[in-house]
Steps between C-alpha positions, in 0.01 A plus 500: 500500500147364484261540803443173682143371527559171666259446802141385486355850550711626214375226262141554612537867409628416148237236444229745588649768271502253210147387568368855526681618190333213313158604605435194720510644850136587503167411340447791271821681451400633161136539559238327302389425142668560164683817620657309775618224260657776284675652803623160614671406169649851474651447846629153471615537129363189332264206552619159374287302248480127536293227329448260787130501589444265787389812687453849375799594274799670653433845340152519652623361824780753545254781453246346734759469780531877504147600393250268679217630287683404174300323235678304233325708223699797628824365340357531159330831574840643590647357178215638294531845678864496401600543863719197467671305221643155468869423457790318655686593819657184640193324370175586318335786694257782495685825539377869566475678169706780649798259514475423128834654394691267724401205294660643192862390570395142504277532190786660319743223592261227380449691167873521470541118522481413869298177542192485721321179409566440131801508272498568134166692496310492167535863384277445191214375721559777750467756233179332369351510854576868543339578168194301593461678835558843351208442265267282689562593867600280803561129450476205731712181474183301462442703185801318354376150590478251213198503280362228290650643188861604534548869452800609288776714656542288809164576672398143504778394733435691827813402695742705280254780506464491871882516534504791261244677712699447815824607333328827400360544842842453674679730267237768550337518158170359652338527840221317664177706477264263671464165666228240512630268768838401349406585141681821414421758231795675339501842360732780388659689791368833388144368544581353861721758669308764695532860374769694669716201576877552492626283224867619496770246542667541847870505545655226728537771763139598476390134506723439815351810679148374420554149616672612822217736591234257413660211702548717798137611481346156495759309715639762742846345487673322208812299423715612213420167326128536570471836336571351162344171580501269186617789265794380313630836374861570578472878419200533736674311784821714455286815510322370813825436678623857414170654608492300832860603585425870426191494727696322784772752473245782516318332790183482296511126569628299795611131502384268772604147585290236649590190703569265204741757346251629237542865416211728418468856368242743619436868548634637826160576666334170372627285788393738784143382517329179632191475281197363660341190346135382544414165650407365160607202299589536152470201252757597236565387144830308440568778245431783743750792492590449856605138459630481146871569602564188701843581637357830641204308645723258682735760622239743633222262606687171554242342267649245259220484243475311180199478266470121446317482165846463348606233745436131431192382680679256716725774633231754583462589863214750500320444172483592134415869541576584861418853599706687757309618815606826644384598855590844631875512434591139455424204265320227713418227240398396151172389347439289191142525361300459188178659375240254375318759281200290392432405870577857614718334766845611627694194614786552748712194409770561757525775761822516707597748780821510684411374850658797689273742307183351672592659829329823387134486587408755229640279223209259479231764454727675245531173309130430492431852372768464240366164377151640466614794301725279285208276435292793386783618284489156323125559439427188708224416739656213689835446679632148563820374676706184416815513717603742780810504712564521793222290638382761758453750213285242311275474810473872537426554139238229492325655798519847359336414175248256659 
């Protein structure tokens, strides 16, 4: 029978464990600089890549939330140092190089015919690309853009070539060796993988063991569904069910049940502590590892969150790119903002807090501090506000920044 965690104190304990395991309980949980960024991604397992750029992109933002001294140039530095590599988890992501072998099952399935983006890949064009990269070195998709004079062999039509590059990437015959913004350079794996990296194909059992350990490390507690989040691999899921049952029987895992009936798995000693959390406010990315599993977010934090860039404008409640606001051990609001880079101004288009959260006198100073740091992270000099609710928060914010 699962242990019951149903009262408010129980849920607060679980929330704090989840926040602490994600490296969000304190200002500098991993230290500072490039070494802290490396430790942060090793701990949380991946950092999602996203193209939306109304503020600093998600991959930089996720690092910065855990490493306040993080500079956007550090992402490429980690890539060049071969501390991380780029591939697919549930989405495009940077992954620690030490986790490389666990991307091989998906690459193998794509090579065997599983579709990722494209069907009917152009094998002849793919072979030509490999040959060119072997002899000439890394290639960018822009190198395949049309020229004034059409080049024979398909080089003049960049769209099929781009698809061929992506197919080779997803099936593991090419890797991303460098990035210039969102312009990727592709190279052969042997030129990208760090020396000493394990490149053996894991069994389903090894993969399941790795995922369970990694998810417990970065989340503290997990659902069976969440461990294999967005991984549509029947053999892996079966191996995971078997592994979890074995660990429950051996009492290496315990099952807990919270008020809404959700069941979580954790190590027996993981739920004994009540981690401390600083009186800081974290402005998180919509793709942050803490919030990406929305069912978990709602169950543990009672935070029903939706990124609204995919919602028709007329139906948006909080704005195009609303950022979750985490204060201590609860989510207290959302903020939609936009960086005007030429003006070096961060515009807060809409800032909304839940009214009950404003009873904490330490919240406003924490918000002001967070906004100033976030402005600096956007490389902006000015901060402006359009709409703020509730009304008394607007007055307090205006006074604080005046």
